[in-house]
C-alpha positions in Angstrom: -7.9 25.1 -45.2 -8.4 26.4 -41.6 -7.0 29.8 -40.6 -4.1 29.5 -38.2 -4.7 32.9 -36.6 -8.4 32.2 -36.1 -7.7 28.9 -34.5 -5.0 30.5 -32.3 -7.6 33.0 -31.1 -10.0 30.2 -30.3 -7.3 28.3 -28.5 -6.2 31.3 -26.4 -9.9 32.0 -25.5 -10.2 28.4 -24.3 -7.2 28.8 -22.2 -7.6 32.3 -20.8 -11.4 32.3 -20.4 -12.3 28.7 -19.9 -9.0 27.7 -18.1 -8.1 24.9 -20.5 -4.6 23.4 -20.4 -2.5 25.0 -23.1 -1.1 21.8 -24.5 -4.5 20.1 -24.5 -6.3 23.0 -26.1 -3.7 23.5 -28.8 -3.4 19.8 -29.7 -7.2 19.5 -29.9 -7.4 22.3 -32.4 -4.5 21.0 -34.5 -6.0 17.5 -34.6 -9.4 18.6 -35.6 -8.3 21.0 -38.4 -6.5 20.6 -41.7 -3.3 22.6 -41.3 0.0 22.6 -43.0 3.2 22.0 -40.9 4.0 25.7 -41.3 0.5 26.7 -40.1 0.7 24.3 -37.1 4.1 25.9 -36.1 2.7 29.4 -36.6 -0.3 28.7 -34.5 1.7 27.2 -31.7 4.0 30.3 -31.8 1.0 32.6 -31.5 -0.6 30.6 -28.6 2.5 30.2 -26.5 4.1 33.5 -27.4 0.9 35.4 -26.4 0.5 33.4 -23.2 4.1 33.8 -22.2 4.0 37.6 -22.7 0.3 38.1 -21.7 1.0 40.6 -18.8 3.5 42.6 -20.9 1.1 42.7 -23.9 -1.7 43.9 -21.6 0.6 46.6 -20.2 1.1 47.9 -23.8 -2.5 47.4 -25.0 -4.5 48.6 -21.9 -4.2 52.4 -22.6 -5.8 51.9 -26.0 -9.0 50.3 -24.7 -11.7 52.9 -24.2 -14.2 51.2 -21.9 -14.9 47.5 -21.6 -14.3 45.1 -24.5 -15.2 41.5 -24.9 -12.6 38.9 -23.7 -12.0 37.6 -27.2 -11.4 41.1 -28.5 -8.8 41.8 -25.8 -7.1 38.5 -26.6 -7.2 39.2 -30.4 -5.5 42.6 -29.8 -2.8 40.9 -27.6 -2.2 38.2 -30.1 -1.8 40.7 -32.9 0.4 42.9 -30.8 2.6 39.9 -30.1 3.1 39.4 -33.9 3.9 43.1 -34.3 6.5 43.2 -31.5 8.1 39.7 -31.5 7.7 38.1 -35.0 10.1 39.7 -37.5 8.7 37.6 -40.4 5.2 38.9 -40.0 4.5 42.3 -41.7 2.6 44.7 -39.5 0.0 45.5 -42.1 -0.7 41.8 -42.6 -1.1 41.2 -38.8 -3.6 44.1 -38.6 -5.6 43.2 -41.6 -5.9 39.6 -40.6 -7.1 40.6 -37.1 -9.7 42.9 -38.5 -11.0 40.2 -40.8 -11.2 37.8 -37.9 -13.1 40.4 -35.8 -15.6 41.0 -38.6 -16.2 37.3 -39.0 -16.6 36.7 -35.3 -18.4 39.8 -34.2 -19.7 41.7 -37.3 -18.9 45.1 -38.7 -18.9 46.8 -35.3 -16.1 44.7 -33.9 -14.2 44.8 -37.1 -14.2 48.6 -36.9 -13.3 48.5 -33.2 -10.3 46.2 -33.7 -9.2 48.2 -36.7 -9.3 51.5 -34.7 -7.4 50.1 -31.8 -4.7 48.5 -33.9 -4.3 51.5 -36.2 -3.9 53.8 -33.1 -1.3 51.4 -31.8 0.7 51.6 -35.0 0.7 55.4 -34.9 1.3 56.0 -31.2 4.3 55.1 -29.0 3.7 52.2 -26.6 4.2 52.7 -22.9 7.7 52.4 -21.6 8.7 49.9 -18.9 11.0 52.5 -17.6 8.0 54.3 -16.2 7.7 51.5 -13.6 9.9 52.7 -10.8 9.8 49.5 -8.6 12.4 47.1 -10.0 10.5 44.0 -8.8 7.2 45.1 -10.4 9.0 46.0 -13.6 10.5 42.5 -13.9 7.1 41.0 -13.2 5.5 42.9 -16.1 8.5 42.6 -18.4 8.5 38.8 -18.1 4.8 38.4 -17.5 5.0 36.7 -14.1 2.7 37.5 -11.2 4.2 40.0 -8.8 3.8 37.6 -5.8 5.9 35.0 -7.6 8.7 37.3 -8.4 8.7 38.4 -4.7 8.7 34.8 -3.5 11.6 33.8 -5.7 13.6 36.9 -4.9 13.2 36.1 -1.2 14.1 32.5 -1.6 16.8 32.6 -4.3 17.9 36.2 -4.7 17.3 38.8 -7.4 19.8 37.5 -10.0 18.5 33.9 -10.0 14.9 35.2 -10.1 15.7 37.3 -13.2 17.4 34.3 -14.9 14.4 32.1 -14.2 11.8 34.6 -15.2 13.5 35.2 -18.6 14.2 31.5 -19.2 10.5 30.7 -18.7 9.7 32.7 -21.8 12.2 30.9 -24.0 11.1 28.2 -26.5 11.3 24.6 -25.5 12.9 21.9 -27.5 11.4 18.4 -27.2 13.5 16.0 -25.2 13.0 12.2 -25.6 14.3 9.3 -23.5 15.5 6.1 -25.1 13.7 2.9 -24.0 16.7 0.9 -22.8 14.7 -2.3 -23.2 14.6 -1.6 -27.0 18.2 -0.4 -27.6 20.8 2.3 -27.1 20.5 6.1 -27.5 22.7 6.0 -30.6 20.5 3.3 -32.2 17.5 5.5 -31.5 19.2 8.5 -33.0 20.0 6.5 -36.2 16.5 5.1 -36.4 14.9 8.6 -36.1 17.4 10.0 -38.6 16.3 7.4 -41.1 12.7 8.7 -40.7 13.7 12.4 -41.2 14.0 13.4 -37.5 17.3 15.1 -36.5 18.5 14.9 -32.8 21.5 15.6 -30.7 22.6 14.1 -27.3 21.0 15.7 -24.2 22.6 18.2 -21.9 22.2 16.2 -18.7 20.8 12.7 -19.0 22.6 9.8 -20.6 19.2 8.6 -21.8 18.2 11.8 -23.6 18.1 13.1 -27.1 17.0 16.7 -28.0 14.9 17.0 -31.2 16.2 19.6 -33.6 14.1 18.9 -36.7 11.0 16.8 -37.5 8.2 15.3 -35.4 9.3 12.0 -33.8 5.8 11.3 -32.6 4.8 10.6 -36.3 7.4 7.9 -36.8 7.3 4.1 -36.7 10.1 4.3 -34.1 7.6 6.0 -31.7 4.9 3.4 -32.4 7.4 0.6 -31.8 8.1 2.0 -28.3 11.7 3.1 -28.8 11.3 6.3 -26.7 9.2 8.4 -24.4 8.9 12.2 -24.4 10.2 13.5 -21.2 12.1 16.6 -19.9 15.7 15.8 -19.0 15.3 17.0 -15.4 12.5 14.5 -15.0 14.7 11.8 -16.4 17.1 12.2 -13.5 14.5 10.9 -11.0 14.9 7.3 -11.9 18.7 7.6 -11.8 18.4 9.0 -8.3 16.2 6.1 -7.3 18.6 3.6 -9.0 16.3 0.5 -8.7 18.0 -2.8 -8.5 17.0 -5.7 -10.7 14.2 -7.8 -9.2 13.3 -5.0 -6.8 9.8 -4.1 -5.6 9.1 -0.4 -6.3 6.1 1.8 -5.6 5.4 4.9 -7.7 2.7 6.7 -5.8 1.5 9.4 -8.3 2.7 8.0 -11.6 0.6 9.5 -14.4 1.3 9.8 -17.2 4.0 7.2 -16.6 7.3 8.8 -17.5 9.2 7.9 -14.4 7.3 4.6 -13.9 8.4 3.4 -17.3 12.0 4.7 -16.8 12.3 2.8 -13.6 10.8 -0.4 -15.2 13.3 -0.1 -18.1 16.2 0.3 -15.7 15.1 -3.0 -14.0 15.3 -4.7 -17.4 11.8 -6.3 -17.1 12.6 -7.9 -13.7 10.9 -7.2 -10.4 7.7 -5.1 -10.2 6.8 -1.4 -10.3 3.4 -0.7 -8.7 2.1 2.4 -10.4 -0.9 4.4 -9.0 -3.0 7.4 -9.7 -6.2 8.8 -8.3 -7.8 9.5 -11.7 -9.0 6.7 -14.1 -8.2 8.6 -17.3 -4.7 9.2 -16.1 -4.2 5.6 -15.2 -5.2 4.7 -18.8 -2.4 6.9 -20.0 0.1 5.0 -17.9 -1.2 1.7 -19.2 -1.0 3.0 -22.8 2.6 4.0 -22.4 3.6 0.8 -20.7 2.0 -1.2 -23.5 3.7 0.9 -26.3 7.1 0.6 -24.6 6.7 -3.2 -24.3 7.2 -3.3 -20.5 6.0 -6.4 -18.6 7.0 -5.5 -15.0 4.5 -2.7 -14.3 1.3 -3.2 -12.3 -1.2 -0.4 -12.4 -4.0 0.4 -9.9 -6.4 3.2 -9.2 -5.5 4.4 -5.7 -5.4 7.6 -3.7 -1.7 8.1 -2.7 -2.6 9.4 0.7 -4.2 6.0 1.5 -1.6 3.6 0.1 -0.7 2.6 3.7 -4.1 0.8 3.7 -3.2 -1.1 0.6 0.2 -2.6 1.3 2.1 -4.2 4.3 4.7 -2.2 6.2 8.2 -2.4 5.0 7.2 -4.1 1.7 9.0 -2.0 -0.8 12.7 -1.7 -1.7 12.1 1.8 -3.1 9.3 4.3 -3.2 8.9 7.3 -5.5 6.8 10.2 -4.4 6.7 12.5 -7.5 4.4 14.8 -5.6 1.5 16.9 -6.8 2.9 20.5 -6.7 2.4 24.1 -7.8 4.2 23.4 -11.2 6.3 26.6 -10.9 9.2 24.8 -12.7 7.3 24.1 -15.9 6.1 27.6 -16.8 8.0 27.3 -20.1 5.6 24.5 -21.1 2.5 25.7 -19.3 2.6 29.5 -19.3 -1.1 29.6 -18.2 0.1 28.6 -14.7 1.4 32.1 -14.4 -2.1 33.5 -14.9 -4.0 31.0 -12.7 -1.9 30.1 -9.8 -2.5 31.9 -6.4 -0.3 32.0 -3.3 -3.0 30.1 -1.4 -2.6 27.2 -3.8 0.9 26.6 -2.6 -0.3 26.2 1.0 -3.0 23.8 0.0 -0.7 21.6 -2.1 1.8 21.3 0.8 -0.8 19.5 2.9 -1.3 16.9 0.2 2.4 16.4 -0.1 2.7 15.8 3.6 -0.2 13.4 3.6 1.4 11.3 0.9 4.7 11.2 2.6 3.1 10.2 5.9 1.2 7.4 4.1 4.1 5.8 2.4 6.9 6.2 5.0 6.0 2.9 6.8 6.1 1.0 3.5 9.8 1.5 2.9 12.0 -1.4 4.0 15.0 -0.8 6.3 17.9 0.2 4.1 15.3 1.0 1.4 15.1 4.3 -0.6 12.5 7.0 -0.7 12.8 9.6 -3.4 10.7 12.8 -3.2 10.5 15.0 -6.3 8.5 17.9 -7.7 8.5 20.0 -10.9 8.4 23.2 -8.9 10.8 26.0 -7.7 9.5 26.7 -4.2 11.5 25.9 -1.0 8.3 25.4 1.0 7.3 22.5 -1.3 10.8 21.2 -1.7 13.7 21.2 0.8 11.4 22.5 3.6 9.1 19.6 3.0 12.0 17.2 3.3 13.1 18.9 6.5 9.6 18.6 7.9 9.5 14.9 7.0 12.9 14.1 8.6 11.8 15.9 11.8 8.8 13.6 12.0 10.6 10.5 10.8 14.1 10.1 12.4 14.2 6.6 11.0 15.1 8.2 7.7 18.2 10.2 6.7 19.3 12.0 3.6 21.3 9.9 1.1 24.6 11.6 0.7 25.5 9.3 -2.2 22.9 10.9 -4.5 25.6 13.1 -6.1 27.3 9.9 -7.5 24.1 9.0 -9.5 23.6 12.4 -11.1 25.6 14.1 -13.9 28.9 15.5 -12.8 27.9 19.0 -13.8 25.3 19.0 -11.0 27.8 18.1 -8.3 28.1 21.7 -7.0 24.3 22.1 -6.5 23.7 18.6 -5.2 23.9 19.0 -1.4 22.9 16.7 1.4 21.1 14.3 -0.8 19.0 17.0 -2.6 19.3 18.9 -5.8 17.3 21.9 -7.2 17.4 22.5 -10.9 16.4 26.0 -12.1 14.9 27.0 -15.4 17.7 28.4 -17.6 20.5 26.4 -16.1 20.7 23.4 -18.4 17.8 23.9 -20.9 15.5 21.9 -18.6 12.4 22.5 -16.4 12.8 23.6 -12.8 12.9 20.4 -10.8 13.7 19.2 -7.2 14.9 15.8 -6.2 15.6 14.5 -2.7 16.8 10.9 -1.9 16.4 9.5 1.6 17.4 6.1 3.1 15.5 4.3 5.9 18.1 3.4 8.5 15.9 1.7 11.1 
């Protein structure tokens, strides 16, 4: 039987040193090793807990490092410290002894003694206090393990209180949300089917299509194989509702991988019309095709295309609706991908804005008069969101914001849906941070 802690260390090293995606690295290790359900859950807890608190753990651990240590040793110390500080069910002595055993196995007696010495000193000495950090912004950044530049950005754009809320929400555990395939049946029917296979769910907070998984793994069920649902965050589910495609419509999804919004749109059209789904990467296009096939949808057409060049592929005014679920900085999905906090730089935000603008420019002429253009991102950054919509409208006076968007979204979002746009923040409704804007072509 594989050792969960050892595999967690390998996974964290892949992420922190080799810049692998957290979900891919974790799933790869789980699939390739014989683990009990309990060990899988423990391993995931170690990986995501250490990643989410990496900066805080480093703040506590740094004073105990005498000189340079190898990256895997630093990560092992952080992972062990996470267990000691955050996991009540793990005895301190067990966490330490397991770490020493892993260090000996991986680096020999020297590293075993080194790790033992560092951890023993940690157990005997008081850890540094966050109160020693006088600057409130810097203290929040370290406490919640967010880069200082991001805390400053959010504080400027949304205020200190909202920034604190978001930063703390980003370190909370995520429950899986799934979207019923309306072509197969109703949400209640899906709930009953999953319950019969040992999976407990409750209705979602926002989306009428959503179930929140409370117990069990729905991905291991026959219900999943038979295409009854798609795993998707509730905020993301609102995009297709905002678009509200009509039956027999012709819809363009510009950046559609892995296919969540594409398939939702197709389901809402009840197998009529066509949804043209594109992505720039072949392996991502295959993901769309696999999901379309599993869900049993017949009205999706996939094609490998660069979204910035779609105006070269289609005639002007040839689509009733277009979705630009734009490439973005991903600052709204830090709960799911905490490694973004460690790798994203301020300059990345400026670079992605150019791509967003190029995509919008390419598809604007393809929208029919009275047609709909929905722009969405999974980020919390005004420069990529409402400021990008403002930029677009200044260049394209033939479009206007659709004030009726509020009628297509949950009533609870009415107060924050303004001028055809809505920004969801992490921590508001147990969802990711997400932005949606709906525009109409008037001429």
